[in-house]
C-alpha positions as CSV (number, residue, x, y, z in Angstrom):
1,M,158.8,218.5,41.1
2,P,155.4,219.6,42.5
3,L,155.4,222.6,45.1
4,R,154.5,222.7,48.3
5,S,151.3,224.3,49.3
6,A,151.6,228.1,50.1
7,G,148.5,228.0,51.9
8,T,145.3,226.5,53.3
9,G,143.2,227.1,50.1
10,K,141.2,229.6,52.3
11,V,140.4,233.3,50.7
12,S,142.7,234.9,53.2
13,R,145.0,238.1,53.7
14,D,148.1,238.2,51.6
15,P,151.5,238.4,53.0
16,V,151.9,241.5,50.7
17,H,149.2,243.6,50.1
18,H,150.0,246.9,48.2
19,P,147.3,247.7,45.8
20,L,147.7,251.1,45.1
21,F,151.7,250.6,44.6
22,A,150.8,247.4,42.7
23,R,148.8,249.5,40.2
24,Y,151.3,252.4,40.1
25,Y,154.6,249.9,39.8
26,A,152.4,248.1,36.8
27,R,152.7,251.3,34.5
28,A,155.4,252.8,35.7
29,S,157.7,249.8,35.5
30,V,156.4,249.4,32.0
31,A,157.4,253.0,30.7
32,A,160.7,252.3,32.7
33,E,161.8,249.7,30.5
34,T,163.0,252.3,27.6
35,R,162.8,255.5,29.8
36,L,165.5,254.3,32.0
37,G,166.9,251.5,30.2
38,M,165.2,248.5,32.2
39,A,165.1,246.7,29.4
40,G,169.0,246.6,28.9
41,V,169.4,245.8,32.4
42,R,167.2,243.0,32.3
43,R,169.0,241.7,29.2
44,R,172.3,241.5,31.3
45,L,170.9,240.5,34.6
46,L,169.9,236.9,33.0
47,A,172.2,236.6,30.0
48,G,174.2,233.5,30.0
49,L,171.7,231.6,32.4
50,S,170.4,227.9,32.2
51,G,168.9,225.1,33.8
52,R,165.7,225.6,36.3
53,V,165.6,229.0,37.8
54,I,163.9,230.5,40.6
55,E,162.8,233.9,40.7
56,I,162.0,235.6,44.1
57,G,159.6,238.7,43.8
58,A,158.8,238.8,40.5
59,G,156.4,241.7,40.1
60,N,154.1,242.0,37.2
61,G,156.5,239.7,35.5
62,L,158.9,241.9,32.8
63,N,161.9,239.8,33.6
64,F,160.2,236.8,31.6
65,A,160.6,238.1,28.2
66,H,164.4,238.2,28.9
67,Y,165.2,234.6,30.0
68,P,167.4,233.1,27.2
69,G,166.3,229.7,25.9
70,T,168.7,227.7,27.7
71,V,166.6,228.5,30.7
72,S,164.4,224.9,31.4
73,E,162.0,226.3,33.9
74,V,160.9,229.4,36.0
75,V,159.5,229.3,38.9
76,A,158.5,232.9,39.6
77,I,157.3,233.6,43.3
78,E,155.2,237.1,44.0
79,P,153.3,237.6,47.1
80,E,151.5,240.6,46.2
81,R,148.1,239.6,44.4
82,R,147.4,242.1,41.7
83,L,151.4,241.9,40.5
84,R,151.0,237.9,40.5
85,Q,147.6,238.4,38.1
86,S,149.9,240.2,35.6
87,A,153.1,238.2,36.0
88,V,150.4,235.3,35.2
89,E,149.8,237.2,31.9
90,S,153.5,237.8,31.2
91,A,153.9,234.5,32.0
92,L,151.8,233.3,28.9
93,R,153.5,235.2,26.6
94,S,156.8,233.8,27.5
95,E,159.1,231.8,25.4
96,V,160.3,229.6,28.0
97,P,158.1,227.5,30.8
98,V,157.3,229.9,33.7
99,D,155.1,228.8,36.8
100,V,153.8,231.9,38.8
101,V,153.8,230.8,42.6
102,P,152.1,232.8,45.7
103,G,154.8,233.0,48.4
104,T,157.3,235.2,50.1
105,A,160.9,235.6,50.2
106,E,161.3,234.5,53.5
107,A,159.6,231.4,53.1
108,L,159.7,230.0,49.9
109,P,157.1,227.2,49.1
110,V,160.0,224.5,47.4
111,K,162.3,221.8,48.1
112,S,165.9,222.3,48.9
113,E,168.7,222.8,46.3
114,A,166.0,222.3,43.9
115,F,167.6,225.0,41.4
116,D,170.3,226.1,39.4
117,A,169.8,229.8,39.8
118,V,168.2,232.4,42.0
119,V,167.6,235.8,40.4
120,V,166.6,238.9,42.8
121,S,165.6,242.0,40.6
122,L,164.2,245.1,43.0
123,V,163.4,243.0,46.0
124,L,165.9,242.8,48.7
125,C,164.9,246.8,49.1
126,S,161.7,245.6,50.0
127,V,161.8,242.3,51.7
128,R,160.8,242.4,55.7
129,D,163.7,240.3,56.5
130,V,166.8,240.8,54.2
131,P,168.9,237.6,56.2
132,R,165.8,235.3,56.3
133,A,165.1,236.1,52.7
134,L,168.8,235.0,51.7
135,S,168.9,231.8,53.9
136,E,165.9,231.0,51.8
137,A,167.4,231.3,48.8
138,R,170.4,229.4,50.1
139,R,168.7,226.8,50.7
140,V,166.6,226.3,47.1
141,L,170.0,226.7,45.0
142,R,172.2,223.8,44.6
143,P,175.7,224.1,45.7
144,G,177.5,226.0,42.9
145,G,174.5,227.4,41.9
146,T,174.3,231.2,40.9
147,V,172.8,234.4,41.8
148,R,171.7,237.1,39.8
149,F,171.2,240.0,41.6
150,F,169.6,243.7,40.4
151,E,169.2,245.9,43.6
152,H,168.6,249.4,45.0
153,G,171.6,250.1,47.1
154,T,173.1,253.0,49.1
155,G,175.2,255.3,47.2
156,G,176.3,258.9,45.7
157,G,178.2,261.4,48.2
158,P,177.5,262.0,52.0
159,A,174.5,264.2,51.7
160,M,172.6,261.4,49.1
161,R,173.4,258.8,51.6
162,F,172.1,260.9,54.3
163,T,168.6,261.9,52.0
164,Q,168.0,258.2,51.4
165,R,168.4,257.1,55.2
166,A,165.9,260.0,56.2
167,L,163.5,258.7,53.1
168,D,164.0,255.0,54.4
169,R,162.6,256.1,57.8
170,T,159.6,258.4,56.6
171,V,158.0,258.2,53.7
172,W,159.7,256.3,51.1
173,P,158.9,252.7,51.9
174,L,155.0,253.8,52.5
175,L,155.0,255.4,49.2
176,S,156.5,252.3,47.6
177,G,155.6,248.9,48.6
178,G,157.8,248.5,51.3
179,C,161.0,249.9,49.3
180,H,164.2,251.0,51.3
181,L,167.0,253.2,49.3
182,A,170.0,252.6,51.9
183,R,170.2,248.8,52.3
184,D,173.6,247.1,50.8
185,P,172.7,244.0,49.0
186,V,176.1,243.0,48.2
187,G,177.2,242.9,51.8
188,A,174.1,240.9,52.8
189,L,175.1,238.4,50.4
190,R,178.4,238.0,51.6
191,E,177.2,237.8,55.4
192,A,174.5,235.0,54.1
193,G,177.4,233.1,53.3
194,F,177.5,233.8,49.0
195,E,181.0,234.0,47.0
196,L,180.2,237.4,45.3
197,G,181.1,236.9,41.7
198,P,181.6,240.5,39.4
199,Y,179.3,243.2,39.9
200,R,179.1,247.1,39.2
201,R,177.2,250.0,40.1
202,V,174.4,251.2,37.9
203,L,172.5,254.6,37.9
204,L,169.0,254.8,36.5
205,P,169.1,256.5,34.3
206,E,172.4,256.4,33.1
207,K,172.2,260.1,32.3
208,G,170.3,263.0,34.0
209,P,169.5,263.9,37.4
210,K,170.7,261.5,40.4
211,L,167.9,261.1,42.9
212,P,167.8,258.8,45.8
213,P,165.9,255.7,43.7
214,S,168.9,256.0,41.1
215,F,171.5,254.4,42.6
216,C,171.5,250.1,41.8
217,V,174.0,247.6,41.7
218,L,173.9,244.7,39.1
219,G,176.3,241.4,39.8
220,T,176.8,237.7,40.6
221,A,176.9,235.7,43.1
222,W,177.0,232.2,43.6
223,R,176.7,229.5,46.8
224,P,180.1,228.0,47.6
225,S,180.3,224.1,46.8
226,P,181.4,221.9,49.7
227,G,185.3,222.1,49.7
228,D,185.6,225.7,48.3
229,G,188.1,227.8,49.6
């Protein structure tokens, strides 16, 4: 299935442009695979997937190595140019076919109901318009299709939640490529019309000090089929 053009062909400003953060993330995310246990999280996130998958906000492509052989194709959307270049390199090493495509979560450059699964991994924390992004995810997912998510979310006691909100209002998005720590991904998925499957809170790292970015949620949702409920 051909993808719709994501632009005019001109060299223009990318919709997301965080070159300094992209350089930092490229290094820090690789270290986090072992130091924070992210490799194990990625394996749990993607286990059991099959068919055509769209990964929204693929970053530098560290998920690609963990897709099972039952996945026939991954279309990986990444708006940040430097991260997208790294994702292309990761795609070349993947054991499943991966097509890395420019685009934003709020305007996915693919046809409706074309995918068996949607993957969002540390993405909903940084998109500009969460409801619109999830509306797009629902549009491109076939009825009955699966959403796999691993996201930052508000957590801890009152003092920690206050700190997360304060960081979101001040320096954290500027330093972290638009990331927000106090969003509620589970609530957002529910409000977007997805049915929630099993999910659980995850701390990164699982042992050690609990910092504002430590609180995450890992789980499954799906797009209801006609007649469900």
